[in-house]
C-alpha positions as CSV (number, residue, x, y, z in Angstrom):
1,X,-45.4,-32.9,10.1
2,X,-42.6,-30.6,9.1
3,X,-43.4,-27.7,11.3
4,X,-39.8,-27.7,12.8
5,X,-38.3,-26.4,9.5
6,X,-37.6,-22.8,9.3
7,X,-38.3,-20.5,6.2
8,X,-35.2,-19.8,4.1
9,X,-34.8,-17.4,1.3
10,X,-31.6,-17.3,-0.7
11,X,-30.1,-17.4,-4.2
12,X,-28.8,-20.7,-5.4
13,X,-25.4,-20.2,-7.0
14,X,-25.2,-23.6,-8.6
15,X,-28.1,-23.2,-10.8
16,X,-27.9,-22.0,-14.4
17,X,-30.9,-19.7,-13.8
18,X,-29.4,-18.1,-10.6
19,X,-32.9,-17.1,-9.4
20,X,-33.9,-16.6,-5.9
21,X,-35.9,-19.5,-4.5
22,X,-37.9,-19.3,-1.3
23,X,-37.9,-22.5,0.7
24,X,-41.1,-22.4,2.7
25,X,-42.0,-24.6,5.5
26,X,-44.9,-26.8,4.3
27,X,-47.9,-27.3,6.7
28,X,-47.7,-31.0,6.2
29,X,-46.1,-33.7,4.0
30,X,-49.3,-33.7,1.8
31,X,-48.7,-30.1,0.8
32,X,-45.3,-30.8,-0.7
33,X,-46.5,-31.9,-4.1
34,X,-48.7,-28.6,-4.3
35,X,-45.6,-26.4,-3.7
36,X,-43.3,-28.2,-6.2
37,X,-44.2,-25.9,-9.0
38,X,-44.5,-26.9,-12.7
39,X,-47.0,-29.3,-14.2
40,X,-44.8,-31.9,-15.7
41,X,-42.7,-34.6,-13.9
42,X,-39.6,-33.1,-15.6
43,X,-40.4,-29.6,-14.2
44,X,-41.2,-31.1,-10.8
45,X,-38.0,-33.1,-10.9
46,X,-36.0,-30.0,-11.8
47,X,-37.6,-28.1,-9.0
48,X,-36.8,-30.9,-6.5
49,X,-33.1,-31.0,-7.7
50,X,-32.9,-27.3,-7.2
51,X,-34.2,-27.6,-3.6
52,X,-31.7,-30.5,-3.0
53,X,-28.9,-28.2,-4.2
54,X,-30.2,-25.5,-1.9
55,X,-30.2,-27.8,1.0
56,X,-26.8,-29.1,0.1
57,X,-25.5,-25.5,-0.1
58,X,-27.1,-24.7,3.3
59,X,-25.4,-27.8,4.8
60,X,-22.1,-26.8,3.3
61,X,-22.6,-23.2,4.6
62,X,-23.5,-24.4,8.1
63,X,-20.6,-26.8,8.1
64,X,-18.2,-24.0,7.1
65,X,-19.6,-21.7,9.8
66,X,-19.2,-24.5,12.3
67,X,-15.6,-25.2,11.2
68,X,-14.7,-21.5,11.5
69,X,-16.3,-21.2,14.8
70,X,-14.3,-24.3,16.0
71,X,-11.1,-22.7,14.6
72,X,-11.8,-19.5,16.4
73,X,-12.4,-21.3,19.6
74,X,-9.2,-23.2,19.3
75,X,-7.2,-20.0,18.4
76,X,-8.8,-18.3,21.5
77,X,-7.9,-21.3,23.7
78,X,-4.4,-21.2,22.3
79,X,-4.0,-17.5,22.9
80,X,-5.5,-17.8,26.4
81,X,-3.1,-20.7,27.2
82,X,-0.1,-18.6,25.9
83,X,-1.2,-15.7,28.1
84,X,-1.6,-18.0,31.2
85,X,1.8,-19.5,30.5
86,X,3.3,-16.1,30.2
87,X,1.7,-14.8,33.4
88,X,2.8,-18.0,35.2
89,X,6.4,-17.3,34.0
90,X,6.2,-13.7,35.2
91,X,4.8,-14.8,38.6
92,X,7.5,-17.4,39.0
93,X,10.3,-14.9,38.0
94,X,8.9,-12.4,40.6
95,X,8.7,-15.2,43.2
96,X,12.3,-16.1,42.5
97,X,13.4,-12.5,42.8
98,X,11.6,-12.2,46.2
99,X,13.2,-15.4,47.4
100,X,16.6,-14.2,46.4
101,X,16.0,-10.9,48.1
102,X,14.9,-12.6,51.2
103,X,17.9,-14.9,51.2
104,X,20.3,-11.8,50.8
105,X,18.4,-9.9,53.5
106,X,18.4,-12.9,55.7
107,X,22.1,-13.5,55.3
108,X,22.7,-9.6,55.8
109,X,20.5,-9.7,58.9
110,X,22.3,-12.7,60.4
111,X,25.6,-11.0,59.9
112,X,24.3,-7.8,61.6
113,X,22.9,-9.8,64.4
114,X,26.3,-11.5,65.0
115,X,28.1,-8.1,64.9
116,X,25.5,-6.7,67.4
117,X,25.9,-9.7,69.7
118,X,29.7,-9.3,69.6
119,X,29.3,-5.6,70.4
120,X,27.0,-6.5,73.4
121,X,29.5,-9.0,74.7
122,X,32.3,-6.4,74.5
123,X,30.1,-3.9,76.4
124,X,29.4,-6.5,79.1
125,X,33.2,-7.1,79.5
126,X,33.7,-3.3,79.7
127,X,30.9,-3.0,82.2
128,X,32.5,-5.8,84.3
129,X,35.9,-4.1,84.1
130,X,34.3,-0.8,85.1
131,X,32.5,-2.5,88.0
132,X,35.8,-4.0,89.1
133,X,37.6,-0.7,88.8
134,X,34.8,0.9,90.9
135,X,35.3,-1.7,93.6
136,X,38.9,-1.1,93.5
137,X,38.4,2.7,93.8
138,X,35.9,2.2,96.6
139,X,38.4,0.0,98.5
140,X,41.2,2.7,98.1
141,X,38.7,5.4,99.3
142,X,37.9,3.3,102.4
143,X,41.6,2.8,103.1
144,X,42.3,6.6,102.7
145,X,39.4,7.3,105.0
146,X,40.8,5.1,107.7
């Protein structure tokens, strides 16, 4: 059985006649001789050679389509790979910028923290001095009141 064969209709460019030949799906292998056309062996042979050329052209055409599809797939993969690489580089650059900003902010914040801690320590000293001055003043007031 040859029921899996599709019907094709195309012009064979390799023939001297350049006629359109319709390749039909035969119902069975027994029907092939009936569809060969011509009555002499030479005509049948010529017809078979024409069919072989058509099948070869079809194979070449399908091969070309397959090759083009593979080339397009590879090109698309290459473009996608380049795009992914570019995006990775952009993300890495952004990450480095953020890390640098954080380092700078962290150093600045540490410096600010040290400055504020020094100010707090100075205020504690001043507070202690004021408390001591208040105690001294209280002592003098008590002395004056006596």
